[in-house]
N, C-alpha and C positions, 0 to 999 in steps of 0.2 A: 180436204181429204189427206193431204200430205201430213198435217198435224196429227190426224187420227192414226195414220200408219206409223208415224214416229213414236206415238204413245205406246204402241204395241210392238215396237221393234225388238224389245227384249225377248219376246216370245217367237221371234222369227225362225230360229232353228226348229222348234217344235212344229210350227205351222208348215215349214218346208218338208219336214219328215212326214207329217200327216198328208199333205197335198201330194207328195211323191208316191206314197203308198196308195192313195185313192186313185191317182192317175194310172197306176199299173194294175190295180185290183180288178178282177174280171167283172164284178158286179157294177162298179162305178167307172172303170176305165174306158168303157165304150162311149160314154156320154160326157164325162168330165175330161176335157182336154187340157193339157198343161200350159197353153198359151197365156192364159190370164195369170197363172202363177208365175210364169217366166217373166212377164212384163212387170209384175209387182216386185219380183226379186231384183230385176234390173234397176228399177227405180230406187229400191232400198240400198242396193250396192253403190249406185252412183252418188247417193246422198251420204254414203259412209255409215249407214245404219247396220250393215251386215258385211262381214268379211268373206273373201273367197273361200277360206278354210271352213267357215261355218256353212256355207252353201254346199260345198263338196260333201262334207260329213253328213249333214242332214239329208240331202237329196239321195246320197248313196245308201244310207241306212234305210230310208223310206222305200226306195226302189227295190232293194234286195228283200226287205220285209214283205212288201206287197206281192212280189213274185213267189216268194216262199209260201205265202198264204194261197196263192193260185195253185201251186204245185200240190199242196196239201188238199185243197178242195178237189182237184182232179183225182187224187187217190180216193177220196171219199165218194165222189160221184161215179166212179167207174163201175160200181155195183148197181146203180140205178138201171131199171129195165131198158129204157130208151138208149142209154149210153152203152150198156153191156151189149145190146143188139148190134150197135154200130161198130163196136170194138171187135166183133167176131168176123168181120169182113176180111177176105184174103188180102186185100190191099193194105189193110191196117197192119197185118202181120209183116208185110214187106217193109212198110214204113218203120215199124218198131225195130226190125232187124237192122235197117240202115242207121237209125238213130242210136242204137246200142253199139254198133260197131265203129262207125266213122263219121257220121254226118251231124252229130249233136251240136258241136261248136258253131258250125256254119249256119245251121238252122236257127239257133238262138240269136246269132249276130244279125241275120237277115230279118227275122221276125221283130227284133227290137226296133228296127227302122221302118216298119210298116204299121201305120197307126191302128188299123183294125186288128192286126195280129198281136200287137204288143200286150194287150191284157189277156190274150187267150192262149199263147203258146205254152206257158208253164202249166196251165190247166190241162192241156193236151198231153204234155210230157208226164204229168202226174197220173193221168188216166191210163197212159201206155205203160206205166210202171218202169219208167227209165230210172236207173239208180240215182238216188237222191244226191249222193256225194258228187257224182259227175255233173248233174244238173247244177248243184250249188257252186262248185268250183268254176264252171263255165259262166254261170250267172254273175259271180263276183267279178270276173274279168270283163265281161261285156258291160256290166252296169257301170264300172268305173270309166270305161271308155265312153259310154253313153253320156254320163254326167260331165266329163271333161269336154266332150264334143260340144254340148249345149252351153256349157260355161264359156268356152272359147268364143262361140258365136255371140253370147251375151256381152262379154267384155269387149270384143271387137266392135260390136254394135254401139256400145257406149263411146268407144274411142272415135268411131266415125261420126256419131252425133255431135260429140264435142268438137271435132275438127271442122264440121260444116256449120254448126249453129252456135258454137262457143258454150262455155259453161255457165 
């Protein structure tokens, strides 16, 4: 298996980009969880097949791309009868007002760390017509934090494994 992965290591950045986008995209993100991808990346990184910089750039671009697609899908689906009916509820107007005025960054930050909410929050923000530039700026900030957080865990996990089990 290691030889097969090593053979395809030159495509690792592209695979990480696609896997990151699929992990966050609302259609696939609810059932494709990033644990398998993260363990494969850890193995490739520990074997020297992929650098930290390649991981950060690929995962960051894929995450932002996937959530931008989610936001766009939310904008498209807001006109669907079932969604439009739900969006006319008074509590939705209160939520929209809160997110447009002061709660957007905290909402994105919290939803990023909740597995079920991660592929859905941008979809909701798009359907609520939250301004794209605010969503995008906050998404850029939270996505880099998210990637670095998981990369730190990955690298520290490798260091602990090496410490206890040797290389």
